[in-house]
Phi, psi and omega in degrees: 000134180257127178264133180257130177255127178244129184243126179237128177266132175224144179073044184251139173276121183271322177194176175227154174239119191218163177269351183213112183300336179290347179278348184246135173222151171071005174218154178301137179230139174249124180264120181225115186288318181284131180301313183296318180290327175301309179300318182293317182298313180301317179297314180295321179290327174299323183285322180294314187265009182052053180233190178237147179261137172235133180267114177269003182080176179053031175081020181236125167242147179240147173253124184230161171244117185280000000 
């Protein structure tokens, strides 16, 4: 008999969009200096990665999958 193991990730941080790369560690980060461009980049990444954007303040947005 073969047992199948299924792994599902929920609540994972996919990437960050920030104004300073030094603020982010251990996840992919996109550095965008302009606030409007940073919001747009995060929105596009969330659509591509099928995630949601959360603004952490201080110039950091994260894209997560719930």
